C-alpha distance (Angstrom), angle and dihedral (degrees) to the residues before:
residue distance angle dihedral
M1 . . .
D2 3.85 . .
I3 3.78 96.4 .
F4 3.78 102.1 37.8
F5 3.81 116.7 9.4
W6 3.82 105.4 46.1
P7 3.83 97.2 37.4
V8 3.84 91.1 48.6
M9 3.78 92.8 47.6
E10 3.82 90.6 50.2
L11 3.75 90.7 47.2
L12 3.80 91.8 52.5
L13 3.80 93.1 46.4
W14 3.80 95.8 50.4
G15 3.80 90.8 37.1
F16 3.79 91.6 59.9
I17 3.80 90.9 44.3
S18 3.81 91.8 50.7
V19 3.83 91.6 47.5
Y20 3.80 89.0 53.1
I21 3.77 93.1 48.8
S22 3.84 91.2 47.4
K23 3.82 88.5 56.4
L24 3.78 89.1 59.7
N25 3.85 87.1 68.5
I26 3.78 96.7 -135.7
A27 3.79 105.8 -173.8
G28 3.77 116.5 -113.9
F29 3.82 95.0 6.2
N30 3.82 123.0 106.0
A31 3.81 99.6 -167.1
V32 3.77 96.5 -176.0
T33 3.77 95.2 52.9
V34 3.82 97.6 41.1
L35 3.84 98.4 42.1
L36 3.78 98.1 40.2
G37 3.82 90.0 46.2
A38 3.80 89.0 52.6
V39 3.84 92.6 47.6
I40 3.78 93.7 50.5
F41 3.83 92.3 45.9
W42 3.83 91.6 47.9
D43 3.80 92.6 50.2
L44 3.78 90.6 49.5
M45 3.81 90.9 54.6
S46 3.81 91.7 45.2
Q47 3.79 91.5 51.5
S48 3.81 92.6 50.8
Q49 3.83 90.9 50.5
R50 3.80 94.6 46.3
A51 3.79 93.5 44.5
V52 3.81 90.0 61.7
S53 3.83 99.5 40.3
I54 3.82 98.4 35.2
A55 3.82 92.2 48.0
F56 3.80 87.5 57.5
L57 3.78 93.2 45.3
E58 3.81 92.8 49.6
D59 3.82 89.1 59.0
V60 3.78 89.3 50.2
W61 3.82 93.4 47.6
E62 3.80 91.5 48.8
R63 3.80 91.9 46.5
N64 3.75 89.7 -120.3
F65 3.79 100.3 120.3
L66 3.78 97.1 95.1
N67 3.83 91.3 43.7
I68 3.82 88.0 60.4
F69 3.80 97.3 49.1
V70 3.81 97.0 45.7
T71 3.80 86.1 66.0
P72 3.83 121.8 80.0
L73 3.83 87.8 -97.1
R74 3.79 110.8 136.8
L75 3.77 120.8 -139.0
S76 3.79 90.9 -119.7
E77 3.83 89.9 55.5
F78 3.79 90.6 50.7
L79 3.81 90.2 52.3
A80 3.80 92.4 44.5
S81 3.81 90.4 54.2
T82 3.80 92.4 52.4
V83 3.82 91.6 49.4
I84 3.81 89.8 50.1
L85 3.82 88.8 49.8
A86 3.82 89.2 50.3
F87 3.83 89.6 52.8
V88 3.82 91.5 50.8
R89 3.78 92.0 48.9
I90 3.79 90.4 49.5
L91 3.78 91.6 52.0
M92 3.82 90.5 50.8
V93 3.79 95.9 45.2
G94 3.82 92.1 42.5
A95 3.80 91.6 50.7
V96 3.82 94.0 48.5
M97 3.80 94.8 46.1
S98 3.79 94.7 43.0
I99 3.82 92.3 51.8
L100 3.82 93.5 47.2
A101 3.81 91.7 45.3
A102 3.79 89.7 53.0
L103 3.79 92.9 46.8
F104 3.82 98.5 44.0
Y105 3.77 103.9 30.2
Q106 3.86 106.8 17.2
F107 3.81 89.2 -117.7
N108 3.81 112.9 151.1
F109 3.80 122.0 -176.0
L110 3.82 90.5 -163.3
M111 3.79 90.7 69.8
F112 3.82 88.0 78.9
G113 3.79 94.4 53.4
L114 3.79 116.4 -142.1
Y115 3.81 96.2 -36.3
L116 3.85 92.8 102.6
V117 3.84 93.8 50.9
P118 3.84 98.0 80.4
F119 3.83 89.6 47.8
M120 3.83 90.0 51.3
L121 3.84 89.9 51.8
N122 3.80 89.8 51.8
L123 3.81 89.1 53.4
L124 3.79 89.0 53.1
I125 3.79 91.7 52.3
F126 3.82 94.4 45.9
G127 3.81 93.5 46.0
S128 3.79 90.3 49.6
A129 3.81 90.3 49.6
I130 3.83 90.9 52.4
G131 3.78 87.8 48.8
L132 3.81 90.7 54.2
F133 3.77 89.5 50.2
T134 3.81 94.8 51.8
T135 3.79 90.5 44.6
A136 3.82 89.8 52.4
L137 3.83 90.5 51.1
I138 3.79 91.3 50.2
L139 3.79 89.9 49.3
R140 3.78 91.9 50.3
Y141 3.80 101.0 39.9
G142 3.83 102.1 27.7
T143 3.79 132.6 -118.6
S144 3.84 90.7 -49.4
A145 3.79 84.6 81.0
Q146 3.79 93.7 54.9
V147 3.80 91.1 103.2
L148 3.78 86.1 75.9
A149 3.80 89.9 67.5
F150 3.82 87.5 66.2
G151 3.81 102.8 32.6
L152 3.79 111.5 30.2
L153 3.79 95.5 81.8
F154 3.80 90.3 56.9
L155 3.79 89.0 61.5
V156 3.82 86.5 62.4
Q157 3.78 95.6 45.3
P158 3.86 99.6 79.4
F159 3.83 90.4 53.1
S160 3.82 95.8 42.7
A161 3.76 94.5 73.7
V162 3.81 91.6 -129.2
F163 3.79 100.0 158.7
Y164 3.80 100.2 14.6
P165 3.82 137.3 32.9
V166 3.79 122.3 -94.2
S167 3.79 88.6 -109.4
A168 3.84 89.0 70.2
L169 3.80 89.9 65.6
P170 3.83 121.8 86.4
S171 3.76 108.9 -86.9
A172 3.79 90.7 -123.3
V173 3.84 91.9 65.1
Q174 3.81 101.5 33.8
W175 3.80 90.7 95.2
I176 3.82 88.1 64.5
S177 3.78 90.0 59.9
Y178 3.77 92.8 56.8
L179 3.79 90.7 55.7
I180 3.81 90.4 63.7
P181 3.84 121.6 78.8
S182 3.82 93.7 -145.9
T183 3.79 90.4 62.7
Y184 3.81 90.9 64.4
V185 3.79 89.0 47.3
F186 3.83 96.6 53.8
E187 3.79 92.5 40.9
G188 3.81 88.4 49.9
M189 3.78 91.8 48.9
R190 3.82 90.8 54.9
A191 3.81 90.4 46.3
V192 3.80 90.7 53.8
I193 3.79 91.6 48.4
A194 3.79 92.5 47.5
T195 3.81 99.4 43.1
G196 3.79 106.8 16.6
M197 3.81 89.5 -131.3
L198 3.79 132.6 108.3
P199 3.84 112.1 -104.7
T200 3.78 98.4 -142.0
S201 3.83 94.7 -174.1
L202 3.79 92.2 56.2
L203 3.84 91.6 45.2
L204 3.82 90.3 49.7
G205 3.81 90.6 49.3
A206 3.81 90.8 51.9
I207 3.81 92.1 49.2
I208 3.83 94.8 48.8
A209 3.82 93.0 45.6
N210 3.79 90.9 47.6
I211 3.78 92.9 51.4
I212 3.84 90.0 53.1
Y213 3.78 93.6 45.9
F214 3.77 96.7 43.7
V215 3.78 95.5 47.2
G216 3.80 93.1 43.8
L217 3.82 96.2 46.2
S218 3.82 92.3 42.8
W219 3.77 88.6 54.6
Y220 3.82 90.4 49.3
F221 3.81 90.6 50.1
Y222 3.83 93.0 50.9
R223 3.84 89.9 45.6
S224 3.81 92.4 49.7
F225 3.78 92.5 47.1
A226 3.81 91.0 51.3
V227 3.82 92.5 48.8
V228 3.82 92.9 47.9
K229 3.80 91.7 46.4
N230 3.81 93.5 49.4
K231 3.80 91.4 49.5
G232 3.79 92.8 47.5
K233 3.79 93.8 -120.5
L234 3.80 94.1 135.4
L235 3.77 87.4 83.2
K236 3.84 90.6 59.8
L237 3.79 91.0 57.5
D238 3.77 91.7 60.7
């Protein structure tokens, strides 16, 4: 469902919308390319976030969490495995959506060369960081906070400029967008589509913001795990 059904349904929905908008002949706006690119990028980030947080929740639901951590498995190895899983899911979702976008809407990511690859990697990192954060919250506050694994990313979406530029937001909240790594990614994607060149300033902004987020949220995860472990709350998750 996560890898095939929902991404394909979203691709079809936004694909039909973009085809309709393209028929309006709005000058200087290629709806199919811009909107489908945004949909694919957004699904890649969603998959990387869910791969981290849902992998953790599945162990909790199956009462397998304690079985994992009574082994010599280190916490860093557990996190590395979830990030690898996120990367595999991204490859699968990206392949499915790219093939269908090419078949149904003649949209080909390869037309932009390798310029979009570093932005996709930044989405993987940011999505994984959000997954670590939601996992830490579930650890700290119990499974009642598991709804965050499915909804937290959508709180970021309006400020990430996924389907529209930052300039479309009210000027009073535009500064929030530039605090989020994904904003630089989606703005960079549109710049690549519009100019065919790599916007180094946006890529650098995404990298710097990602480093800050990943380091900070990783520290919060380790801190939360230590607190929960010391208080014996790991038993309550099982």
